[in-house]
C-alpha positions as CSV (number, residue, x, y, z in Angstrom):
1,M,-15.2,-1.2,16.5
2,I,-18.6,0.5,17.1
3,W,-18.0,0.6,20.7
4,I,-14.6,2.0,20.2
5,G,-16.1,4.9,18.1
6,N,-18.7,5.4,20.6
7,N,-16.8,5.6,23.9
8,L,-13.2,6.6,23.0
9,Y,-13.6,9.8,20.9
10,D,-12.0,13.0,22.6
11,P,-14.1,15.9,21.1
12,E,-11.2,18.4,22.2
13,A,-8.3,16.5,20.4
14,K,-10.7,15.3,17.7
15,L,-9.0,11.8,18.1
16,Y,-9.7,8.5,19.5
17,D,-8.0,7.7,23.0
18,H,-5.6,4.6,23.4
19,G,-7.5,3.3,26.3
20,Y,-10.5,3.2,28.4
21,N,-10.7,4.0,32.0
22,P,-13.7,2.0,33.5
23,A,-13.6,4.2,36.6
24,S,-14.5,7.3,34.7
25,G,-16.4,5.7,31.8
26,Q,-14.2,7.6,29.5
27,G,-10.9,7.5,27.6
28,N,-7.7,7.5,29.2
29,G,-6.3,10.8,27.5
30,H,-3.4,9.1,25.5
31,F,-3.4,9.0,22.0
32,W,-0.9,6.7,20.2
33,S,-0.4,7.3,16.7
34,R,0.2,3.7,15.8
35,A,-3.0,2.6,17.5
36,I,-5.1,5.4,15.7
37,G,-3.6,4.2,12.5
38,C,-4.4,0.7,13.1
39,Y,-7.8,1.6,14.1
40,A,-8.1,3.6,11.0
41,A,-6.8,0.8,8.7
42,A,-9.1,-1.7,10.4
43,L,-12.2,0.5,9.7
44,A,-11.3,0.6,6.2
45,D,-10.9,-3.1,5.8
46,V,-14.2,-3.8,7.4
47,I,-16.3,-1.1,5.9
48,S,-15.0,-2.4,2.4
49,M,-15.8,-6.1,3.4
50,L,-19.1,-5.6,4.9
51,P,-22.0,-6.9,2.8
52,D,-25.1,-4.7,2.2
53,S,-27.3,-6.7,4.5
54,Y,-25.1,-5.1,7.3
55,S,-26.1,-1.5,6.1
56,S,-26.9,0.1,9.6
57,Q,-23.6,-1.1,11.2
58,K,-21.8,0.0,7.8
59,A,-23.4,3.3,8.0
60,S,-22.2,3.6,11.8
61,L,-18.7,2.7,10.8
62,I,-18.6,5.0,7.8
63,A,-19.7,8.0,10.3
64,I,-16.9,6.8,12.8
65,E,-14.5,6.7,10.0
66,K,-15.3,10.2,8.7
67,Q,-15.0,11.7,12.3
68,L,-11.5,9.9,12.7
69,F,-10.5,11.6,9.3
70,D,-11.7,14.9,9.9
71,G,-9.7,14.7,13.1
72,M,-6.6,13.2,11.5
73,M,-6.6,16.1,8.9
74,E,-6.1,18.5,11.7
75,Y,-2.8,17.0,12.5
76,Q,-1.4,16.8,9.1
77,D,1.6,19.3,8.3
78,A,0.6,21.7,5.7
79,D,4.3,21.9,4.3
80,T,5.4,18.1,4.6
81,G,2.0,16.3,4.4
82,R,3.1,14.3,7.4
83,F,0.7,13.6,10.3
84,M,1.5,14.6,13.8
85,V,-0.5,13.5,16.8
86,P,-0.3,15.0,20.3
87,G,2.7,12.9,21.9
88,T,1.4,11.2,24.9
89,E,3.3,8.1,24.2
90,C,5.8,7.6,26.8
91,G,5.1,11.2,28.0
92,T,7.0,13.1,25.2
93,G,6.0,15.7,22.9
94,R,4.5,15.5,19.4
95,K,5.1,12.3,17.5
96,D,5.4,11.6,13.9
97,A,2.4,9.6,12.9
98,D,3.4,9.3,9.2
99,R,2.5,5.6,9.3
100,A,1.4,3.2,6.5
101,E,-1.7,2.5,8.3
102,W,-2.7,6.3,8.1
103,F,-1.9,6.7,4.5
104,F,-3.9,3.4,3.7
105,A,-6.9,4.6,5.8
106,V,-7.1,8.0,4.2
107,S,-6.0,7.1,0.6
108,P,-8.1,8.9,-2.0
109,V,-9.1,5.6,-3.6
110,Y,-10.6,4.4,-0.3
111,V,-12.3,7.7,0.4
112,F,-13.8,8.0,-2.9
113,R,-15.4,4.6,-2.6
114,N,-16.6,4.4,0.9
115,I,-16.9,8.0,2.2
116,R,-18.3,10.0,-0.5
117,R,-20.9,7.9,-1.7
């Protein structure tokens, strides 16, 4: 999870790429809303389960999750509250990313307990 955070972040899109291109050593430029949601939800789960003896890894994961949340918030529609990400899935336009994983990961209870410490 830390490897993904360190290698697949796209600073221009402020999201994590879906895949890694070993030839270039960078992400592949594709953003899949489901993959982003699953990664965010998995981070939320792992952070909440890590014991205090893993404090440095937990701190790294929290920083990655915060960076991911900040990027995700850039794609939230102000009127509907839904999340939309660049639609590189199947080469089409913007995709609705209003998935349960996104909601779970950015839910106020999780953010309050783990990010705002």
